[in-house]
C-alpha positions in Angstrom: 146.6 164.2 91.7 149.2 161.2 90.2 149.7 160.1 93.1 146.6 159.5 94.3 145.4 158.0 91.3 148.6 155.7 91.3 147.9 154.5 95.0 144.2 153.8 94.2 145.5 151.8 91.1 148.0 149.9 93.3 145.5 149.4 96.1 143.0 148.0 93.6 145.5 145.4 92.1 146.3 144.0 95.6 142.5 143.2 96.4 142.3 139.4 96.4 140.2 137.9 93.6 136.6 137.1 94.5 136.6 134.0 96.4 135.8 131.1 94.3 133.8 127.5 96.0 135.5 124.6 95.8 133.9 121.6 93.6 131.5 119.6 96.0 130.4 116.5 94.8 126.6 114.9 96.0 127.3 112.9 99.3 126.5 109.4 96.8 128.9 110.6 94.3 131.7 109.9 96.6 134.3 107.2 97.7 133.5 104.0 97.4 130.6 104.2 95.3 129.7 101.4 92.6 128.3 102.6 89.4 125.6 101.1 87.6 127.4 98.9 84.7 126.9 99.9 81.3 125.5 103.3 81.7 125.5 106.5 81.7 126.2 107.0 85.2 125.5 111.0 86.5 128.3 112.6 88.9 127.1 115.8 90.3 127.6 118.4 92.9 128.1 122.2 93.0 130.6 124.7 92.3 131.0 128.3 91.6 128.8 129.9 88.9 130.2 129.1 85.6 133.3 127.1 86.9 134.5 124.5 84.5 134.2 121.1 86.0 135.7 117.7 84.6 135.7 114.1 85.5 137.9 111.4 84.4 136.8 107.7 84.5 138.4 104.9 83.0 140.7 106.7 81.0 137.8 109.4 79.4 137.8 112.8 80.7 133.7 114.3 80.4 133.6 118.3 80.9 130.8 120.8 82.0 130.3 124.2 83.5 128.6 125.1 86.5 124.9 126.8 86.1 123.8 130.0 87.4 122.9 128.1 90.5 126.5 126.4 90.8 125.2 123.1 90.1 127.1 120.8 87.7 126.4 117.5 86.4 128.5 115.1 83.7 127.4 111.5 82.6 130.5 109.0 82.3 130.5 106.0 80.4 130.6 103.5 83.1 131.9 100.4 81.2 131.1 96.8 82.1 131.5 95.4 86.0 134.7 95.8 87.6 136.9 97.8 89.6 138.1 99.3 91.8 138.9 102.3 89.7 140.0 105.8 90.2 137.6 108.5 89.2 139.0 112.4 89.4 136.8 115.5 89.7 138.5 119.0 88.7 137.5 122.1 88.9 139.2 124.8 91.3 140.2 121.8 93.6 140.7 118.2 92.6 139.1 115.2 94.3 140.5 111.8 93.6 138.7 108.7 94.7 140.6 105.3 94.5 137.7 102.6 95.2 135.0 102.9 92.8 133.2 100.3 91.5 131.0 99.0 88.6 128.2 96.7 89.1 124.7 96.3 89.6 122.8 98.9 92.0 119.7 98.9 93.8 117.6 100.8 96.0 116.5 99.1 99.5 113.1 101.0 100.7 109.9 100.7 103.1 109.5 100.7 106.3 110.7 99.1 109.5 111.5 95.5 107.7 113.3 96.7 105.6 115.1 99.3 108.0 115.7 96.8 110.6 119.4 95.9 110.0 121.6 93.3 110.6 122.6 94.4 113.7 119.0 94.4 114.8 119.1 90.8 115.1 121.7 89.1 117.3 120.5 85.6 115.9 119.1 86.5 112.5 118.3 82.9 111.1 120.1 81.7 114.0 123.2 82.9 113.4 124.9 85.9 114.5 125.4 87.5 111.2 126.8 91.0 112.4 130.2 89.2 113.9 130.8 86.2 111.3 129.2 88.0 108.1 132.7 87.5 105.9 134.5 90.4 104.4 133.1 91.2 101.0 134.6 94.3 99.3 132.1 93.9 96.2 129.1 94.4 98.4 128.3 98.0 99.4 125.7 99.9 100.9 124.8 104.3 101.3 122.3 104.8 103.7 120.4 107.8 102.9 120.0 110.2 106.0 116.4 110.5 107.6 115.1 114.0 106.1 111.4 114.5 106.3 110.9 117.6 103.7 108.0 119.4 102.4 109.6 120.2 98.9 112.2 118.1 97.2 115.7 118.2 98.1 118.8 118.0 95.7 121.4 117.0 98.5 121.4 113.9 101.3 124.4 113.0 103.5 126.1 109.6 104.0 128.9 107.7 103.0 129.6 104.0 100.4 130.3 101.2 103.3 132.0 97.7 102.0 130.6 94.9 104.1 132.8 93.2 106.4 132.4 91.9 110.2 132.9 95.4 111.9 130.4 97.3 109.0 127.6 94.7 108.3 125.4 95.3 111.2 124.9 98.9 109.4 123.3 97.0 106.7 119.3 96.5 106.1 119.2 93.1 106.9 116.6 91.9 104.3 119.3 94.3 101.6 122.3 92.9 102.9 121.1 88.9 102.1 119.7 90.6 98.6 122.7 91.8 97.9 125.1 89.3 99.0 122.6 86.7 97.1 123.2 88.7 93.8 126.7 89.5 94.2 127.6 85.8 94.7 125.4 84.8 91.7 126.0 87.3 89.1 130.0 87.8 90.4 130.0 91.4 89.8 129.7 94.1 92.5 126.6 95.3 93.9 125.8 98.4 95.5 122.9 99.2 97.7 120.9 102.4 98.3 118.9 102.0 101.7 116.3 104.4 102.1 113.3 103.6 104.5 111.9 104.6 107.7 109.8 102.4 110.2 106.1 103.0 110.7 105.4 104.8 107.3 102.9 104.9 104.7 103.4 104.7 101.1 101.9 108.1 100.5 105.1 109.5 101.9 107.0 108.0 99.6 105.0 109.4 96.5 105.9 112.9 95.0 103.3 115.1 95.1 102.2 115.1 91.6 102.0 111.1 92.3 99.8 111.8 95.1 97.4 114.2 93.5 94.6 111.6 92.5 94.5 110.5 96.0 95.1 113.4 98.2 95.0 117.6 98.4 97.9 119.0 99.2 98.3 120.8 102.7 99.8 124.2 102.0 100.3 124.5 105.9 102.3 121.3 106.2 105.6 121.5 108.2 108.6 119.4 107.6 109.3 116.8 109.9 106.8 114.1 109.7 107.6 111.4 108.2 104.4 110.2 107.2 103.5 113.6 105.9 102.4 113.4 101.9 105.7 113.0 100.3 107.8 113.8 102.5 110.3 110.8 102.6 109.9 111.0 98.7 110.9 115.2 98.8 114.1 114.1 101.5 115.0 110.6 100.8 114.4 109.6 97.2 114.6 113.7 95.4 118.2 113.5 96.6 119.2 110.3 94.4 117.2 110.7 91.5 120.3 111.2 89.2 122.0 108.2 90.3 121.7 105.6 87.8 119.9 102.3 89.3 118.6 98.8 87.8 115.6 98.4 90.2 114.5 99.1 93.8 113.2 96.5 96.5 110.5 97.4 98.9 109.0 95.9 102.1 106.3 98.4 103.3 102.1 97.7 103.9 101.7 97.4 107.4 100.7 100.8 107.6 98.5 100.7 105.2 96.5 97.8 105.9 93.6 99.6 107.4 93.3 101.1 103.5 94.2 98.2 102.1 91.9 99.0 98.7 93.6 101.8 98.3 96.7 100.6 97.9 95.6 98.7 94.7 96.2 101.8 92.8 98.9 103.4 94.8 101.2 101.0 94.9 101.5 100.3 91.4 101.2 104.0 91.1 104.2 104.6 93.2 106.3 102.3 90.4 105.1 104.2 87.9 106.0 107.1 90.0 109.9 106.0 90.7 110.3 105.1 87.1 109.2 108.2 85.8 111.2 110.3 87.9 114.5 108.3 87.9 114.0 108.4 83.8 114.1 104.7 83.6 110.6 103.0 82.4 112.3 99.5 83.0 113.4 100.2 86.5 112.7 96.6 88.0 110.7 96.8 91.3 110.5 93.6 93.5 108.3 93.8 96.7 107.7 91.9 100.0 104.4 90.5 100.6 103.1 90.9 104.3 103.8 88.2 106.7 101.6 86.6 109.1 101.0 88.9 112.2 98.6 88.6 115.1 96.4 86.2 116.5 95.4 83.0 114.1 91.6 82.9 113.5 89.5 79.6 114.8 87.1 80.6 112.2 87.3 82.4 108.5 86.5 85.8 108.6 87.5 89.7 107.4 90.8 90.4 107.0 92.4 93.7 106.1 95.9 92.3 105.9 94.7 89.5 103.6 93.4 92.2 101.7 96.8 94.3 101.7 98.1 91.2 100.5 95.5 91.0 97.4 96.5 94.6 96.5 100.3 93.4 96.4 99.7 91.1 94.0 97.8 93.8 91.4 100.8 95.4 91.0 102.3 92.1 89.3 100.1 93.7 86.2 103.2 95.5 85.9 105.8 94.8 83.9 109.4 93.9 85.6 107.8 93.4 89.0 108.0 90.8 91.2 106.7 89.7 94.9 108.5 87.6 97.7 105.5 85.5 99.6 106.7 84.8 103.0 103.6 83.2 104.8 105.7 80.5 105.9 107.7 83.3 108.4 105.0 84.8 110.6 105.0 85.4 113.9 101.2 86.2 115.9 103.2 88.4 118.6 106.2 89.7 116.4 105.3 92.4 113.4 109.0 92.2 112.7 109.4 88.5 112.0 112.8 87.8 112.5 113.9 85.5 109.5 115.4 88.2 107.0 117.9 86.1 104.8 115.0 84.0 103.1 113.7 87.4 102.4 116.4 89.0 100.8 117.2 85.7 98.8 113.8 85.4 97.5 113.5 89.0 95.8 116.9 87.8 94.6 115.4 85.1 93.1 112.9 87.3 91.5 115.6 89.6 90.4 117.9 86.8 89.0 115.2 85.3 87.0 113.6 88.5 85.7 116.2 91.2 85.7 119.2 88.9 84.7 117.6 85.8 82.7 118.6 82.8 85.0 116.6 79.8 84.6 115.4 79.3 87.8 112.6 78.9 89.9 111.5 82.1 91.1 108.2 82.4 92.5 105.8 79.8 94.6 102.4 78.8 93.2 100.0 81.5 92.3 96.4 81.2 91.9 95.6 80.8 87.8 91.6 79.5 88.0 88.6 78.2 89.6 86.3 75.7 88.1 83.3 73.6 90.2 82.6 69.9 89.8 80.1 68.7 91.6 80.3 69.8 95.6 83.8 70.4 95.0 85.7 73.5 93.7 89.1 72.8 91.2 91.7 75.6 91.9 94.6 75.7 89.2 97.9 77.2 89.6 100.9 79.1 87.8 104.3 78.2 89.0 103.8 75.0 89.9 107.2 74.1 88.3 108.0 70.5 89.8 104.8 69.9 91.3 103.1 71.4 94.9 102.9 69.6 98.1 101.9 70.6 101.4 104.3 71.2 104.2 103.8 71.1 108.1 103.5 73.9 110.0 104.9 74.1 113.7 105.1 76.5 116.4 108.5 77.3 117.1 109.0 80.5 119.6 106.2 80.6 121.8 104.7 83.3 124.1 103.1 82.0 127.4 100.5 84.0 129.7 101.3 84.5 133.6 99.7 81.2 133.9 102.4 79.2 131.6 99.6 78.6 129.1 100.9 79.3 125.1 99.2 82.5 123.8 100.9 83.3 121.1 103.7 81.5 118.3 105.8 81.6 115.5 105.4 79.2 112.9 108.0 77.6 110.5 107.9 74.5 108.4 109.3 71.7 109.7 112.3 70.6 107.7 111.6 67.5 106.0 108.1 67.5 105.7 106.7 67.1 102.3 103.0 65.5 102.3 101.1 67.3 105.2 97.6 67.7 105.2 96.6 71.0 103.3 95.7 74.1 105.4 94.3 77.6 104.9 91.8 77.0 102.9 88.0 78.3 103.1 84.7 77.9 100.6 81.6 79.2 100.6 77.8 78.4 98.6 75.5 81.1 97.8 75.1 82.5 101.2 78.8 83.4 101.0 79.5 82.3 104.3 83.0 80.6 104.7 84.0 77.8 106.1 86.9 76.2 106.9 87.3 73.2 103.9 89.2 70.4 102.9 92.0 70.6 100.5 93.6 67.6 98.7 96.2 68.1 96.0 95.5 65.8 92.6 98.0 66.6 90.1 99.3 70.0 90.2 95.8 71.0 91.0 93.9 71.5 94.4 90.5 70.3 95.1 88.3 71.8 97.8 85.1 70.7 99.3 83.6 70.8 102.8 80.2 69.1 103.7 78.5 72.2 104.9 78.7 73.7 101.6 76.9 71.4 99.0 77.3 74.0 96.1 80.5 75.9 96.0 80.8 79.4 95.0 84.3 80.8 95.7 87.3 79.7 97.7 89.7 81.3 99.7 93.2 80.7 100.8 95.4 82.3 103.6 92.6 85.0 104.2 93.7 86.1 106.9 95.8 88.7 109.3 97.6 85.3 110.4 96.9 82.6 108.6 98.4 79.1 108.8 98.9 77.7 105.4 101.4 75.8 104.1 100.7 74.9 100.0 104.5 75.1 98.1 106.3 74.7 95.1 108.2 71.4 95.2 111.5 74.3 95.0 110.2 75.3 98.2 108.4 78.4 97.4 105.2 78.9 99.0 102.0 80.3 97.5 100.4 83.1 97.7 96.9 84.0 99.6 94.0 84.5 97.3 90.5 84.2 96.6 88.1 83.1 93.9 85.5 85.9 94.4 85.0 89.4 94.1 82.6 90.2 97.3 83.1 93.6 99.0 86.0 93.7 101.0 86.0 95.6 104.6 88.6 98.4 103.3 86.3 99.3 100.2 84.9 102.5 100.0 80.9 102.3 100.7 79.0 103.6 97.6 
């Protein structure tokens, strides 16, 4: 009996201890990451249940234990901008990073015009950026894995990449030029978290609760649909919600043009959704107004793209928002206009002025007020700054049919032009029939008239899918399309 017991005890003593899982940080909390400066920056991941985990950064150590599900999170003091710094994570194992930066962190999201990377544009803005971009270790991106899901996910995959001629082709083009402009002017590291997908609607980027006022949840929905309600929020936003960010840039709307009226509330609703879920009510949010696209109209008419642009401007009522207008970079035949540098740089102007407090001009003229004087309408604007002017718009890249006739073109501002007749204004009388109008600059206002309209009641500017409009401020930023009326629009629900 004693022999048996002894053997049994010996046998138990020789069994290995239960296997313990290695501490594993989230993919975004990885080598080369950029942490938001002057914040409590979360580092998180998984380990064995109850396992002690410590994170050391900038000579300070924070400790925690993994919860019942094996999840852990610590908040480190990021401190002021700089780096690279070491960061060490210890649990059952040790992970040591050497190249963590501290600076400004921004999300880059939307559909194809945000997804398009620098490599997509062999001659982006007439310059081969993919091969000539300078090495910049202070500008980095994390590309979130495409992952449509029906329930919120806690993890993604990917790695941080620093900008250099070999890697910059993998950067979102708009994000790259936005981030580069910030980095050069703020003189701090910039991290971009890129999470976008071409052809997607805004509904897929909102949480289920945020969508509740608009849509009924489909209990039978299957994962894998990039336009499924909340699916990209679940798979491509939820996994990064722990990460501290300064703000987001957003280029989306083309896929929602058919429901532009609904976008009036959904767009600001998404902003508020993200602010709540990132636990950051001050999350900055800057977006791109849709570029001109499709055939240029010969006469005034309805336009769902104009209605979508109007819906976008309504988001500006929220604090901490801004809009990059790009009416000067339209293309009749390409929904993805090639110039991406000015798009990113105009977003950066908005961020530098409104988020970082630089005293710079960041917006073109925005409609302010309307009054009638006899047979003319007088339009006043905000953001006129040094004054307003008309710039000449000329076709550049042209597309011809089989007979050699030009059937479509891309329009750009003629360099050096500063006194061109104004284009893009229409006016109507009591019959509500709009006519192309004559528009003249008088001081900082625009006076609009038309021989066919004796008593004007409303003016529109740039009201078309592809408007040719050319009002700018003297700092070179285009005016946003607008209308002074509140007539029913085509995408408005019928009562």
